[in-house]
C-alpha positions in Angstrom: -21.8 8.8 -4.3 -18.5 7.0 -4.0 -19.8 3.7 -5.4 -19.2 4.5 -9.0 -15.6 5.8 -8.7 -14.9 2.8 -6.4 -16.2 0.4 -8.9 -14.2 2.1 -11.6 -11.0 1.7 -9.6 -11.8 -2.0 -9.0 -12.6 -2.5 -12.7 -9.4 -0.9 -14.0 -7.1 -2.6 -11.4 -6.2 0.6 -9.6 -7.4 -1.0 -6.4 -6.7 -4.7 -6.1 -7.8 -7.3 -3.6 -5.0 -6.7 -1.1 -5.9 -3.0 -0.9 -9.6 -3.8 -0.4 -8.7 -6.2 2.4 -6.5 -3.6 4.1 -9.3 -1.1 3.8 -11.8 -3.5 5.3 -9.5 -4.4 8.2 -8.7 -0.7 9.0 -12.2 0.5 8.7 -13.4 -0.4 12.2 -10.2 1.2 13.7 -10.7 4.3 11.7 -14.4 4.6 12.7 -13.6 4.2 16.4 -10.7 6.6 16.2 -12.8 9.3 14.4 -15.6 8.9 17.0 -13.2 9.3 19.9 -11.3 12.1 18.2 -14.5 14.1 17.8 -15.5 13.8 21.4 -13.0 16.4 22.8 -14.3 18.9 20.3 -17.3 19.6 22.4 -15.3 20.1 25.6 -12.2 21.9 24.4 -11.6 25.5 23.2 -12.1 25.6 19.5 -8.7 27.2 18.9 -6.9 24.5 20.9 -8.8 21.8 19.1 -8.0 23.1 15.7 -4.3 23.4 16.6 -4.2 19.8 17.9 -6.0 18.5 14.7 -3.5 20.4 12.5 -0.6 18.7 14.3 -2.2 15.3 13.9 -2.7 15.9 10.2 0.8 17.1 9.8 2.3 14.1 11.7 0.1 11.7 9.7 1.3 13.3 6.5 4.9 13.1 7.6 4.6 9.4 8.4 3.2 8.7 5.0 5.9 10.7 3.3 8.7 9.1 5.4 7.3 5.6 4.7 7.0 6.0 1.0 9.2 3.7 -1.1 
């Protein structure tokens, strides 16, 4: 499903080679992180899990915002 938009971004120059390399390097780390992050979901209260995930998303967004040029 994402193949065509991805090809379009590559074709128009929106995503260049350095971005693709960064994505390929970070992909294994992202996959492992997502797998480990999903494991507590089965053992923790759903309300606590949602609160923790909300904080992680908030902090991630803040770091992107603060690191923006």
